N, C-alpha and C positions, 0 to 999 in steps of 0.2 A: 804685749800681754794685756788682756782685758781685765780690768779690776772687777772683782766679784761684787763689791758693794755699789760703786757708783757707775759701773759699766764703761768707764772712760777707756779709750783705746790708747795704747802706748803710754801709759801714765805711771810707770813704776820707775823708781830709782834705787840704786844700791844704798842701803842704810849703813854699809860698811861693817856689818856684824855677822858673825857665824854663831850658830847655836849648835853645841856639841852635847849629845846625850849618850851616856854609857849605860849598857845593860850587860853586866858580867864582862865578858871579853869582847863584846860586840859594840860598835859605835854607830850612831846616826849623826850626820853632820848636815846642817841646812844653812843656806845663805838667806838672810832676811832682807826683804825688799819692801819699799814703802810706796804707796800710791801718792803721787804729787797732787792729786785732786782732792782726795778725801782723807789722806793720812792713814789708811788701813795698812797693816803689816801682813805680808804673805811670806811664805818660805819656799825656796827652791832646794830640792834634794841634791846634795853633793855626794854623800855616801850613805847608803842604807844597809843596816845590819852587816857592817864590815868588820872583820876581825881586826882588833887593834894592832896586832903583830904585822898585818899586811900593809899598814900605812907607814910612809916615810916619817921618821921622828921629827924632822924639820917642818914638814908639811903639817903634821899634827900640832906642833907648837904654834905654827902660823894660824891655824884654826882657833886655838885657845886664846891667842893674843889679838885676834881680829886684825891680822896683818893687812894693811890697805893694798899692798901689791898683790897679795893672794886673792883678795876680793876682786880686784880689777882683772886679774888673769882668769878667774872663774867666769865673771860676767862677759868677758870678751871671747871665751872659748866657744866656737861654733857647735861642737858636739854637746856641750853643757846646755847651750841655748836650745838646741833641738830636743834634747831629752826633757827639758823643763817647759817646752812649748812657748817660747818667747822669741822675738826677733828684736834686734837693736836697730834703732832709727839713726842712720848715719847721714841724714840730710844736713848739709851745711857743716859737716864734721871735718872736711878736709879742704885744704887750700893749696893751690899750686903757686909756687914762687919760681920765677925764671928770669933770666936776663931780659932787659927791655928790648935789646936788639939781637937778632939772630946773627951769630958770628959769620963773617964772610970768610970763605975758605974752600978747601977741597972737600968734595963729597966722597964717601959717606961720612956722616957725623955720628959719633957715639955719645949717648946721653945716659947718665946714671940717675936713678930715682931713689930717693931716700925718704923713709917714713919716720916721723918723730913718734907717732903713736900707731899701733896696729889697726888702722882703719881699713877694712876690706873695700877695695874699689877695683873696677875692671881696668887693666892697663890701657886698653884701647880708648877709654874715656879720658884718662889722664893725658895720654899722648895727643889725642885729637884736640883737647882744650889747649894744651901747651903749645902745639904747633899751629893752631888755628886751621886744622884740616877736618874734613869729614871723617867719620869712623871708617867708611869704605876706603878712602884714600890711605888711611893709616894701615889698613890690612894689605895694601899693595906696596907701600913705600917703606914699611918698617919690618925689620927682623928682630926677634926678641927671644930670649931664653926661657920665657914663661908663656903659657897660653894667653893670647891677647884678650880673649872674651871670657876668661874665668877670673873671678875676683881673687886678688892677692892682698895680703897685709904685710908682705915682706918687700924690702927694696929689690929693685931689679935694674938691669941695663938693657938698652936697646940701641939699634943702629938705624939711622934714617938714610935711605937711599935718595939719590938726586931725583927731582921731579921731572916728569916727562913733558 
């Protein structure tokens, strides 16, 4: 998101706070974000003119208490990001840890991928980097339960077939 004051690109960070405003039986909820360059605060709409009765009581309590997990889940939600016209910069946000040596044994080999945090990344990129293969080779040698070219933030498993 571009800051309105300093025009810095991708310069906002979650301030960890919600603003809840009630008007009768309707609520507005915003997530406050701060520009890391000029310190200006902006807000992202979470709920607008929403009947209080339609909100989950635990979720409403989280908004009122500025629950850090709720802040993180909103910021990481791709639909929320699209609706509020921002994108998250995931550059350098993930790291692949794997054994130093590929196990000798019978092919095919099954591999499980686990995410500590929900960082969306394309499975073909993770697999290519981990196996030191081209992404084209990954498409030919790997079978997977998720689409290889579509970003995922959930763990998955794949099977590597023997090389030709």
